[in-house]
C-alpha positions as CSV (number, residue, x, y, z in Angstrom):
1,X,145.9,-23.6,155.2
2,X,149.3,-21.1,155.0
3,X,149.4,-19.2,151.7
4,X,153.1,-17.1,150.6
5,X,152.2,-14.8,148.2
6,X,153.3,-11.2,145.6
7,X,151.4,-8.8,144.1
8,X,152.1,-6.5,141.5
9,X,150.3,-3.5,140.1
10,X,150.1,-1.4,137.2
11,X,147.2,1.8,135.4
12,X,145.8,1.7,132.1
13,X,143.4,4.3,130.2
14,X,141.0,2.3,128.6
15,X,136.9,2.6,127.7
16,X,135.0,0.3,127.8
17,X,130.6,0.7,127.7
18,X,128.3,-1.8,130.0
19,X,124.3,-3.2,128.6
20,X,122.0,-0.5,129.4
21,X,119.8,-3.6,131.4
22,X,122.4,-4.0,133.4
23,X,123.4,-1.4,134.3
24,X,122.6,2.4,134.6
25,X,126.5,3.1,133.4
26,X,125.6,1.5,130.7
27,X,127.1,4.5,128.4
28,X,130.8,4.6,126.7
29,X,132.8,6.4,128.9
30,X,136.3,5.8,130.2
31,X,138.8,4.7,133.2
32,X,142.4,4.9,134.4
33,X,142.3,0.7,135.5
34,X,144.8,0.0,138.2
35,X,145.3,-3.8,138.4
36,X,146.9,-5.4,141.0
37,X,147.9,-9.3,140.5
38,X,148.2,-11.3,143.3
39,X,149.7,-14.5,142.6
40,X,150.9,-17.4,145.6
41,X,152.3,-20.8,147.0
42,X,151.0,-22.8,148.6
43,X,152.5,-23.1,152.5
44,X,155.4,-20.4,153.5
45,X,157.9,-19.6,150.9
46,X,161.1,-17.4,150.2
47,X,160.4,-17.1,146.2
48,X,157.0,-17.2,145.5
49,X,157.3,-16.0,141.8
50,X,160.1,-13.5,139.9
51,X,158.6,-10.0,140.5
52,X,160.4,-9.3,137.6
53,X,158.6,-11.6,135.3
54,X,154.9,-10.8,137.3
55,X,154.8,-7.7,135.9
56,X,156.0,-8.5,133.0
57,X,153.3,-11.1,132.4
58,X,150.8,-8.6,133.4
59,X,152.1,-6.0,131.0
60,X,152.1,-8.7,128.6
61,X,148.0,-9.2,129.1
62,X,147.2,-5.5,130.1
63,X,149.4,-3.6,126.6
64,X,147.2,-4.2,123.9
65,X,144.0,-2.7,126.1
66,X,145.9,-0.1,127.2
67,X,144.0,3.0,125.1
68,X,141.6,1.3,123.8
69,X,137.3,0.7,123.7
70,X,136.9,-3.1,125.2
71,X,134.4,-5.4,123.3
72,X,132.9,-8.1,124.5
73,X,132.9,-10.7,121.7
74,X,129.2,-10.6,121.4
75,X,129.9,-7.6,119.8
76,X,133.4,-7.5,117.8
77,X,130.8,-8.2,114.6
78,X,129.3,-5.3,114.8
79,X,132.7,-3.5,115.9
80,X,135.6,-4.8,113.3
81,X,133.4,-6.3,111.0
82,X,132.9,-4.8,107.6
83,X,131.8,-1.1,108.1
84,X,132.3,-1.7,110.7
85,X,131.8,1.1,113.6
86,X,136.1,1.1,114.2
87,X,136.2,2.2,110.4
88,X,133.2,4.2,110.0
89,X,134.5,6.1,113.1
90,X,137.9,5.6,111.5
91,X,136.4,7.4,108.2
92,X,134.2,10.5,109.7
93,X,136.7,11.6,111.6
94,X,139.8,10.9,110.3
95,X,141.5,9.1,114.2
96,X,142.8,6.4,114.8
97,X,140.5,3.7,117.2
98,X,142.1,0.4,118.9
99,X,140.1,-1.8,120.0
100,X,139.9,-5.0,121.7
101,X,137.8,-8.0,122.4
102,X,137.5,-9.4,126.1
103,X,136.4,-13.4,125.1
104,X,132.9,-12.2,127.2
105,X,129.3,-11.0,127.5
106,X,130.3,-7.8,129.1
107,X,133.1,-5.8,130.1
108,X,133.2,-4.6,133.6
109,X,135.7,-4.7,136.6
110,X,134.3,-8.3,137.6
111,X,135.3,-9.3,133.5
112,X,138.9,-7.8,133.2
113,X,139.8,-9.0,136.8
114,X,138.8,-12.3,135.4
115,X,140.5,-11.9,131.9
116,X,143.4,-11.1,133.6
117,X,144.1,-13.7,136.3
118,X,143.2,-16.6,133.8
119,X,145.6,-15.3,131.6
120,X,148.2,-14.8,133.9
121,X,148.7,-18.2,135.2
122,X,148.7,-19.2,132.0
123,X,152.6,-17.1,132.1
124,X,153.5,-18.3,135.9
125,X,153.6,-21.4,137.8
126,X,151.6,-20.4,141.5
127,X,149.1,-22.0,142.9
128,X,145.9,-19.0,143.4
129,X,145.6,-15.6,142.1
130,X,144.4,-12.3,142.5
131,X,142.7,-9.8,140.7
132,X,141.8,-6.3,142.1
133,X,140.8,-4.1,139.6
134,X,139.6,-0.7,141.0
135,X,138.2,1.5,137.7
136,X,137.2,4.3,139.8
137,X,139.2,5.8,143.1
138,X,137.2,3.2,145.9
139,X,135.6,1.3,143.4
140,X,137.2,-1.6,143.1
141,X,136.3,-5.6,141.9
142,X,138.2,-9.0,143.1
143,X,139.0,-12.1,141.6
144,X,140.3,-14.0,143.7
145,X,141.0,-17.9,143.6
146,X,143.0,-17.6,146.8
147,X,139.9,-17.3,148.8
148,X,138.7,-21.0,148.1
149,X,142.0,-22.9,148.4
150,X,142.8,-21.7,152.0
């Protein structure tokens, strides 16, 4: 099967942490995340989607994540509940803390890729999507629905 695709790429800074039982990098740390979204239509096509609309859709998804601490849904109450960590940090340090809750049990590059792909499909009419997320140079997580359609 032939696919015709178009891609856009954006970057955003954000912090996250992983479960220390899953990764030795289980500390709070940040990245300048690079997100590349590719959407495809089956067959040969002169027009997949408007690149400007695809970029706008991607920015609508990542803007709430920008300059935020990405938190798994399982930890949302810990951060956002009454006297949660967000409020305690803001009171103790006098700084603003942005928290973005992702509907997953952990936050990783793979999860961010899946999250972006699932949200893009709500906004863009395409047959499939592929999302690459680079946390650090040379470390790329990919969620690819297109690989299974060809």
